[in-house]
N, C-alpha and C positions, 0 to 999 in steps of 0.2 A: 419513093423509096428514101429520100433523104430525110422524109418526115417522121418514116418509122423509126429509123435509126436514132434521130434525134429524142423520139419518145422513149425508146427503150435506154438510151442514156439517162434522159431525165428519171425515168423509172429507177435506175439503179443507184443514181446518187441520191434521190429521195429516199429508197430503202436504207440506204448508208446512214443518212441523217435522222430518219424515224428511229433506227436501232440506238443511236446514240442517246437520243432524247428520251428513248423508253427506258433506258438502263438508268437504274436507280441505285447507286452504290451506298447511300446512307441507309437504305432500308433496312430496318431489323427483320421484318419478314421476308426472307427471300422466295417465298410460294406464292407470293401474291400476285399472279397472272391473270386474273380474271378480266382484265380491261385491255389485255396485250391485243387480242384479236380486233377489239373495238379501235385501238389506236392505229393498227395496221389498215383496218377499213377506213379511217379517216384520211390516212395519208394517202392511200389509192384513189378513194373518191375524189379529194380535193385536186390531186395532180390531173386526174383523168378529166375532170369537168373543167379546170381550167385550161387544160391543153386544148379541149375541142373549143372552147371559148377564144383561145387565142387564134386557133386555125380559121373559124368563122369571121372574126373580127379582122383578119388580114384580108380577106375577100370584100366585106362590107365596109370597113373604116369607120364603126361606129362605136363608141364608147359605152354605150348602153349596156352591151354583152357583159363587159367587166363588172360593172356595178351589180349587175343581176347575178352574176355567177358567185360574187363574194357574199351578196345577200344570202342567197339559196344554200350555199355552204354553211355559213354561220347559223342559219336558222335550221338547218337539218341537225349540226352537230349539238347546238344548243337544245334541241328538243330529246336528242339521245343521251346528253349527259345529264339529265334532271337529278337522278339518284347519286352522282359520282360526287367524291369528295373534292374540297377546293383544289388541292394539289393535283388530281386527277384531271380536273377541267382544264386548268392552266396548261397541263401537258397537251390535251387535245386539241385546245385553241392554238398553241404554239406549232404544233405538228401541222396543222391545218394551213396556217400562217406559211411555213416554211414550204409546205407542197403548192401552196398557191404561187408563191414567187418562183418556183420550179417550173412550173406549168404556163405561167405568163412569159417566162424567157424562152427566147428563140434559140436558134443554133448558134448564133455568137456567145450567148451566155453559157452554154453547155462546153 
């Protein structure tokens, strides 16, 4: 039960950070929301995968899962952001990095 509560808190904090990172106050075109769904998907995908990895590695005590999770997340994001501009790619990678950090953190981090 505490694991589910921790995951929900991670999800809420991650959604808040993702919203801050997505918001671009210097953009001239305020209607550019074509990548918004993708950024939220990156955030949720990274958080969920890294949280699952954290749960599995707590049982197995192996660091292989951490490396495999990071490689998989960045390969998926890299393959999906092929046609994005440089700024949008950096936003996607930054969002994934923040989500990974929230996902690998335990209850004490939250």
